[in-house]
N, C-alpha and C positions, 0 to 999 in steps of 0.2 A: 475523415479525421477520427482518430481514436478518442474514446471517452473514458472518464474516470469518476469514481466516487471516493471521497476522502472521509475516513472515520478516525477521529482523534479528538480527545477532550481538550487539547491545546489549540486555541485559535491561531497562535503564532505558528505552530507546526503546520496547520492546515494552510495558512497563508504562504509559508515557505514552499510547501509542496505544490500549491496551486501555481506559484510563480515558475517553478522548475518545469512542471508539466506543460504550462502554457508555452514556455520557451521551446519545448521540443514538439509542439504541435498537437498536444492533447487537450481536449475540452473537458473541464471539470463540470459535470452535470449536476452533482449534489454533494453535500457535506453533512456530517453528523458528528455528535460529540460522545455517543455511546454505542456499544456493540449491539444494543437492542434495535438500532435503526438500520443495521446492515442489510438484513434480509428484505425488509420492505423496500428500501431504496434500490437494492439490486433487482428485485422483481420489476420495479417501475422503470428503471433505466437500462438494464442489461448492459452495463459498461464493459469496456475491454479490459479495464484494470480497476482494482480496489487497493487503496492503501489503508492499512488497519493498524492502530496502536494496540499493544498487548494489554496494558494496564489502564483501565478507564472505569468510571462509575457505572453501575449497572452491569451488564454482561461484558466480560472481558474479551479481548481480541481472539484468544485461542478458542474459546467456546463459540464465539461468533463465526470464526473461520470454519470450524468443524461443521457447524450447522449449515453454513452456506454451501460448503463443498458436498454435503450429503444431498442437497437439493439440486445444486448446479456444479457438477464435478469438473467442468471445464473452466470454472471461474479462475481468473488470474489475480492472485492476492500477493501483495508485498507488505510484509509486516514492518512497522516502524516502531522501534522500541528503545528506551534508554536502558533496558535490562541487558546485562551481558551474561545473565544466567544461562548456562548451557542447556539446562533441562527445559526451560521455556522455549528456547530456539529449536531444540530437538522436537518438542511437542508440536510446534508450528510446522516443521518440516514433515513430520509424520502425518499431520493433518492434510498435507498436500499443497502448502503455500509455495509460490514460485520462488520467492527470495525474501530477504529481510535487509533492513537498513538500521544500523545502530545510531541512536540520537546521543548527543547532538551530531548531526550529519553535515558533511561538507557538501555544498551544492554540486560540485563537479562529480563527486562519487555517487551521490544520489541520482544525478542525471544519468550516469553510466549504467547503474543498476536498472533504472526505469526503462531506458532505451533497450537494454538487454532483454528484459522480460517482454517488452512489446515487440521485439524483433526489428527495431529501427536502427539504422546505421549510427555508429558513434563517430562524430567528427574527429579527425586526427588530432585536433588541438586539445581534446580531453581524454584521449585513449590512455595516456600514461598517468592521468590524475588518480589519486587514491584518497 
């Protein structure tokens, strides 16, 4: 069963992501509210997936992603952000993140993106969802 670490300063967003990930068969092994927690949690759990907010207190998501990918270049990161700023999204892509989800996100679309990055099949009932 795949595992995930969730890093977002919003408990509501972490709860929503946990529900979606659980529904698709992913075990959430750890959560955190700042980018400062990403590297230690990743080292401890070696998850298959990380979801990471961009704007948080302490270390932001772009900085945390860059640092993680320097140490663990194969880490699979999905950025979750309410920012539609193209430069932040491009910075994340340049850093090597797998994908991003814009908040507020629709559960079906988030599930589709998460299944895609994990390489799990998308049921026909949500293939057309956006």
